[in-house]
C-alpha positions in Angstrom: 0.0 0.0 0.0 2.8 2.4 0.9 4.6 1.5 -2.3 1.5 2.3 -4.3 1.1 5.7 -2.6 4.8 6.4 -3.2 4.4 5.6 -7.0 1.3 7.8 -7.1 3.2 10.7 -5.7 6.1 10.2 -8.1 3.6 9.9 -11.0 1.8 13.1 -10.0 5.2 14.9 -9.6 6.3 13.9 -13.1 2.8 14.7 -14.5 3.0 18.2 -12.9 6.5 18.7 -14.3 5.4 17.6 -17.8 2.4 19.9 -17.7 4.6 22.8 -16.5 7.2 22.0 -19.2 4.5 22.0 -21.9 3.0 25.3 -20.7 6.4 27.0 -20.5 7.4 25.6 -24.0 4.2 26.8 -25.5 4.6 30.3 -24.0 8.3 30.5 -25.0 7.5 29.3 -28.5 4.8 32.0 -28.8 7.2 34.7 -27.6 9.9 33.5 -30.0 7.4 33.4 -32.8 6.2 36.9 -32.1 9.8 38.2 -31.9 10.6 36.4 -35.3 7.5 38.0 -36.9 8.4 41.4 -35.6 12.0 41.0 -36.9 10.7 39.9 -40.3 8.3 42.8 -40.4 11.1 45.3 -39.5 13.4 43.8 -42.2 10.6 44.1 -44.7 10.0 47.7 -43.8 13.7 48.5 -44.1 14.0 46.8 -47.5 10.9 48.7 -48.7 12.4 52.0 -47.5 15.7 51.2 -49.2 14.2 50.2 -52.5 11.2 52.5 -52.8 10.7 56.3 -52.6 8.0 56.6 -49.9 7.9 60.4 -49.5 5.3 61.4 -52.1 2.9 63.9 -50.5 -0.8 63.7 -50.8 -1.1 67.4 -50.2 1.2 67.9 -53.2 -1.3 65.9 -55.4 -4.2 68.1 -54.2 -2.2 71.3 -54.9 -1.0 70.1 -58.3 -4.6 69.3 -59.2 -5.7 72.8 -58.2 -2.8 74.4 -60.3 -3.9 72.3 -63.3 -7.6 73.5 -62.9 -6.4 77.1 -62.7 -4.4 76.5 -65.9 -7.6 75.2 -67.6 -9.5 78.3 -66.5 -6.8 80.5 -67.9 -6.9 78.5 -71.2 -10.7 79.1 -71.3 -10.0 82.8 -70.9 -7.4 82.9 -73.6 -9.7 81.1 -76.0 -12.6 83.2 -75.0 -14.7 80.1 -74.3 -17.9 80.2 -72.3 -17.6 78.3 -69.0 -20.4 75.9 -70.1 -18.6 74.9 -73.3 -16.6 71.6 -73.5 -15.6 71.8 -77.2 -12.4 73.7 -77.7 -11.1 73.1 -81.2 -13.2 75.7 -82.9 -12.3 78.4 -80.4 -8.7 77.4 -80.7 -8.7 77.7 -84.5 -10.5 81.0 -84.2 -8.1 82.4 -81.6 -5.0 81.3 -83.6 -6.3 82.9 -86.8 -7.3 86.3 -85.1 -4.5 86.6 -82.5 -0.9 85.9 -83.3 0.0 85.7 -79.6 -2.6 83.1 -78.7 -0.3 80.1 -79.2 2.5 81.8 -77.2 0.0 82.5 -74.3 -1.1 78.9 -74.3 2.4 77.6 -74.3 3.4 79.9 -71.4 0.3 78.8 -69.6 1.2 75.1 -70.0 4.8 75.6 -69.1 3.8 77.6 -66.0 1.5 74.8 -64.8 4.3 72.3 -65.3 6.9 74.3 -63.4 4.6 75.1 -60.5 3.5 71.5 -60.3 7.1 70.3 -60.2 8.1 72.8 -57.6 5.1 72.1 -55.4 5.6 68.3 -55.7 9.3 68.5 -55.0 9.1 70.8 -52.0 6.4 68.8 -50.3 8.1 65.5 -51.0 11.3 66.9 -49.4 9.2 68.2 -46.4 7.5 64.7 -46.1 10.9 62.9 -46.3 12.3 65.1 -43.5 9.3 64.5 -41.4 9.6 60.7 -41.8 13.4 60.8 -41.4 14.0 59.4 -44.9 16.8 60.3 -47.3 15.9 62.2 -50.5 19.3 61.9 -52.3 19.8 58.2 -52.3 20.0 55.8 -55.3 16.2 55.0 -55.0 15.4 58.7 -55.6 17.8 58.8 -58.5 16.2 55.7 -60.1 12.7 57.2 -59.6 13.7 60.5 -61.2 15.4 58.7 -64.2 12.6 56.3 -64.8 10.0 59.1 -64.7 12.2 61.6 -66.7 12.7 59.3 -69.8 9.0 59.0 -70.8 8.5 62.7 -70.0 11.5 63.7 -72.2 10.3 61.6 -75.1 6.8 63.0 -74.6 8.1 66.5 -74.6 10.0 66.0 -77.8 7.0 64.4 -79.4 4.8 67.4 -78.4 7.4 69.8 -79.9 7.1 67.8 -83.1 3.3 68.2 -83.0 3.7 71.9 -82.5 6.2 72.1 -85.4 3.6 70.3 -87.7 0.7 72.3 -86.3 -1.1 69.2 -85.0 -2.5 71.1 -82.0 -5.4 68.8 -81.4 -3.1 65.9 -80.5 -1.1 67.7 -77.9 -3.4 67.3 -74.8 -4.1 63.6 -75.4 -0.3 63.1 -75.8 0.4 64.9 -72.6 -1.9 62.5 -70.7 -0.5 59.4 -72.3 3.2 60.2 -71.8 2.5 61.4 -68.2 0.7 58.1 -67.5 3.7 56.2 -68.9 6.1 58.2 -66.7 4.0 57.3 -63.6 3.8 53.7 -64.6 7.5 53.5 -65.2 8.4 55.3 -61.9 6.0 53.1 -59.8 8.6 50.4 -59.6 10.6 52.7 -57.2 7.7 54.3 -55.3 4.3 53.5 -53.8 2.2 51.2 -55.8 -0.7 53.7 -55.9 0.9 55.8 -58.6 0.8 52.8 -60.9 -2.9 52.9 -61.0 -2.9 56.7 -61.4 -0.6 56.2 -64.4 -2.9 53.6 -66.0 -5.9 55.9 -65.6 -4.0 58.8 -67.1 -3.1 56.8 -70.1 -6.7 55.6 -70.5 -7.9 59.2 -70.4 -5.3 60.1 -73.0 -6.5 57.4 -75.3 -10.1 58.5 -74.7 -9.1 62.1 -75.6 -7.6 60.7 -78.9 -11.1 59.6 -79.8 -12.8 62.7 -78.6 -10.4 65.5 -79.6 -12.9 68.3 -79.3 -13.4 67.4 -75.6 -9.7 66.9 -74.9 -9.4 70.0 -72.8 -12.1 68.8 -70.4 -10.6 65.3 -70.3 -7.2 66.9 -69.6 -8.7 68.8 -66.7 -10.1 65.6 -65.3 -6.8 63.8 -65.7 -4.4 66.5 -64.4 -6.8 68.3 -62.1 -9.6 66.3 -60.6 -7.8 63.0 -60.7 -4.7 64.4 -59.0 -6.9 65.9 -56.2 -8.6 62.5 -55.6 -5.3 60.7 -55.7 -3.9 63.3 -53.2 -6.7 62.8 -50.8 -6.3 59.0 -50.9 -2.6 59.3 -50.5 -2.9 61.6 -47.5 -5.5 59.4 -45.7 -3.5 56.2 -46.4 0.1 57.3 -45.6 0.1 60.7 -43.9 -2.9 60.9 -41.6 
């Protein structure tokens, strides 16, 4: 009887030890797993920061959209178009035939919109990078700029050729298409959202090719309204 009690005590001791060991092992495994997942997540974030430019500003998108809409309003004024009109080719032809400086004014307007947009986007991207503690002069930024600049350069030369041959109706659609290509090309080195923006811009450019008389309104949607929507999404997703 005494031996039986002794064995029972020994059995209960080992059972408690085994239960304690299992509980401790499970707890330690969970802790180790959490630490491993945290380390993997941190490594993934570091790799993403080193391979992608993450400082694009949503506020810049909103302001660029506003600048583009102001540029459209100025174009309406140059062409003397009523605000309710969406067809611009006839007013453009009339303006070019009656005013020798109309083309110059339109070019200055477009170039001003481009310069203000680039300055706004660059300054706010630098501000955003400083706020996040990210570098703005690394190889990732250089790759982004190069990949975005190539389609823009080719598009710019193509538009100059259109101006040279007086193919004014194709300029606005071409701007949307090449800008979309630039965004799509640069998206490999930045946030994925600009890929979708680039695809939509190219689609709008192709749409404008089929509706040349409404290209100015489509351009306003692509460069103005779409940029503002993109800016709001970007701000709420990454900056809020």
